[in-house]
Structure formats: C-alpha cells, structure tokens
C-alpha positions as CSV (number, residue, x, y, z in Angstrom):
1,M,-0.1,0.0,0.4
2,Y,3.2,2.6,0.7
3,E,5.1,1.5,-1.9
4,E,1.5,1.9,-4.5
5,K,1.1,5.3,-2.9
6,M,4.2,6.6,-3.2
7,K,4.5,5.6,-7.1
8,N,1.9,7.2,-7.5
9,Y,3.2,10.0,-6.0
10,I,5.4,10.3,-9.0
11,S,3.7,9.4,-11.3
12,V,1.2,12.3,-10.8
13,K,4.1,14.5,-9.9
14,K,6.5,13.7,-12.8
15,V,9.1,13.5,-10.7
16,Q,12.2,12.0,-12.1
17,A,12.9,8.8,-9.5
18,E,13.2,5.2,-10.2
19,H,11.5,3.1,-7.0
20,L,12.9,-0.4,-6.8
21,S,11.2,-2.7,-4.4
22,F,13.1,-5.6,-2.7
23,A,11.8,-8.8,-1.0
24,T,14.2,-7.8,2.1
25,S,14.7,-5.1,4.2
26,C,16.5,-1.5,3.5
27,H,15.3,-0.6,6.9
28,S,19.0,0.9,7.6
29,V,21.8,1.8,5.8
30,E,23.4,-0.7,5.4
31,E,21.0,-3.5,4.8
32,A,19.5,-1.0,2.1
33,A,23.0,-1.2,0.7
34,E,23.0,-4.8,1.0
35,T,20.2,-5.6,-0.5
36,S,20.4,-3.5,-3.1
37,G,24.0,-4.2,-4.2
38,A,25.1,0.3,-3.7
39,S,27.4,1.7,-2.0
40,P,26.7,2.9,1.5
41,D,27.8,6.1,0.3
42,D,25.0,6.2,-2.4
43,F,22.4,6.6,0.6
44,V,21.0,9.6,2.4
45,K,18.2,9.1,5.2
46,S,15.4,11.5,5.9
47,I,15.5,12.0,9.4
48,C,12.0,13.2,10.9
49,L,11.9,16.0,13.7
50,L,9.1,17.7,15.7
51,D,8.9,21.8,16.7
52,S,7.4,22.5,19.8
53,K,4.0,22.9,18.2
54,G,4.3,19.9,16.1
55,N,5.3,20.7,12.8
56,L,6.9,18.1,11.2
57,I,10.9,19.6,10.0
58,V,12.3,16.7,7.5
59,G,16.1,16.8,7.5
60,V,17.6,15.0,4.5
61,V,21.2,13.7,4.7
62,R,24.0,11.4,3.7
63,G,23.5,7.9,5.5
64,K,26.8,7.9,7.4
65,D,25.3,11.5,8.7
66,R,23.8,12.7,11.8
67,V,21.0,15.7,11.6
68,S,22.2,18.1,14.4
69,T,19.0,19.3,16.2
70,S,21.1,22.4,17.8
71,R,21.9,23.6,14.2
72,V,18.3,23.0,12.6
73,G,17.3,25.5,16.0
74,K,19.6,28.3,15.3
75,L,18.3,27.9,11.7
76,L,14.9,28.4,11.7
77,E,14.8,29.9,14.9
78,I,13.1,27.7,16.9
79,E,13.8,26.5,19.2
80,R,15.6,22.7,19.4
81,P,13.6,20.0,18.0
82,S,12.4,17.1,18.8
83,P,13.3,13.6,17.4
84,A,9.9,12.1,15.7
85,L,8.6,9.3,17.0
86,P,7.9,5.8,14.7
87,E,4.3,6.3,14.9
88,E,3.9,10.0,14.4
89,I,6.3,9.7,11.1
90,L,3.1,7.6,10.0
91,E,1.2,10.2,11.3
92,K,2.9,13.0,9.9
93,T,4.3,11.5,6.8
94,G,1.6,8.6,5.4
95,Y,5.3,6.4,5.9
96,P,6.6,4.3,7.8
97,C,9.6,4.6,9.9
98,G,12.3,2.3,7.7
99,G,10.9,3.7,4.7
100,T,10.4,6.8,4.6
101,P,10.9,9.3,1.4
102,P,12.4,12.2,1.2
103,F,9.4,13.9,-0.3
104,G,5.8,13.0,-1.1
105,Y,3.9,15.2,2.3
106,E,3.9,18.0,3.6
107,A,6.9,19.2,5.8
108,L,9.5,21.5,6.2
109,F,12.3,20.1,4.1
110,L,15.9,21.2,4.7
111,I,18.2,19.1,2.7
112,D,22.0,19.2,3.9
113,L,24.6,20.4,1.2
114,A,27.2,17.5,1.3
115,V,23.8,15.6,-0.1
116,M,23.9,17.8,-2.9
117,E,27.3,17.1,-3.9
118,M,25.9,13.5,-4.8
119,K,25.1,12.1,-8.4
120,V,22.6,9.9,-7.2
121,V,21.3,8.7,-4.0
122,Y,19.2,6.2,-2.7
123,A,16.1,6.8,-0.4
124,G,13.4,5.7,1.0
125,G,11.0,4.3,-1.0
126,G,8.4,4.6,1.2
127,S,8.5,0.7,3.0
128,E,10.8,-1.2,5.0
129,T,11.9,-2.9,1.6
130,S,11.7,-0.3,-1.6
131,L,13.7,2.6,-2.1
132,L,13.5,5.4,-4.8
133,K,16.9,6.5,-7.3
134,V,17.1,10.0,-7.9
135,S,19.5,13.0,-8.2
136,P,19.9,15.5,-5.3
137,H,18.7,17.9,-7.6
138,E,15.4,16.5,-8.9
139,L,14.8,15.3,-5.4
140,Q,15.0,19.2,-4.0
141,R,12.8,19.7,-6.8
142,A,10.7,17.5,-6.0
143,N,10.1,18.7,-2.5
144,G,10.8,22.6,-2.2
145,G,13.7,21.9,0.6
146,K,15.5,24.4,1.5
147,I,20.2,23.4,0.9
148,V,21.5,24.2,4.5
149,R,24.1,22.3,6.6
150,I,22.0,20.6,9.2
151,R,24.3,17.7,9.7
152,K,27.3,17.3,12.6
C-alpha cells in the first residue's frame, strides 16, 4: 500500500525517480546497501523532527551523517526540534519509519549541502523493502527543500 502510494506520487507529480522494490529489508543504510548492491556512500536518509508546535521538519542527510538538532533550531530560529517517534512519523508522513521517502507529504524539508554534491542518491521508497533512486537536484525539486548545512 505504501509503495503504491509513492509510485502514484512519482507518476502524478512527474518526479524523475526510479522506485525499487525488494524482498528483503532496506530499513537501515547497511541493509539497504546490501539489498540493493549499492555503496553505503550512495544513500541519504530522511530524519523526521518535530518542532514545539508539532510541525514536521525533515532533514535529508547522507547515510553516514547525523542531523544536528541544535543547528536546525538555530537555522529556523526555533527551539531545538525533537526526533519524531515511529507512530508520529507514520501519522505525519503517511509512511512507516524505516521507509520514509524524502518527498511526497507536507513538511519543511532541509537538505544538507553534502547531499547536493552527490550524483545520484538512494532514499527510502515508502516501505521497509523499497528504495528511490533519484538525483539530488530532482529530490530538491520534488520536496522544495532548503539547501543548508544541517549535519553534525
């Protein structure tokens, strides 16, 4: 159901991305790299955060990086956001934790500068057994994200 939702979004919004489905888990960067045959360096992850009012902020960083919540807070001139819980991620994005795509739902998207230096990235495809393959520039076009430094 989640994969079909993402495929439909890609089609309707004409996002230039490839949706990949697998029989095994892509929940972590390590599992996704092993499942897809891609390098762990080719992955990005969507880190879901909530501000004090419950608004969703999604930080898109390289798979090896972590989001600095203090940096995000300073950038947005808000209190430091907190990590969303799995049930909050599902409620706010419509996708489960471990497969959350970097676009396709309402949020404030922040894309780390280092992501934009990559040629192609793999990201969550909507479920724990799917991925998206997309250029960083198309990812940014699809989510309207701000390109800023958010990694630790």
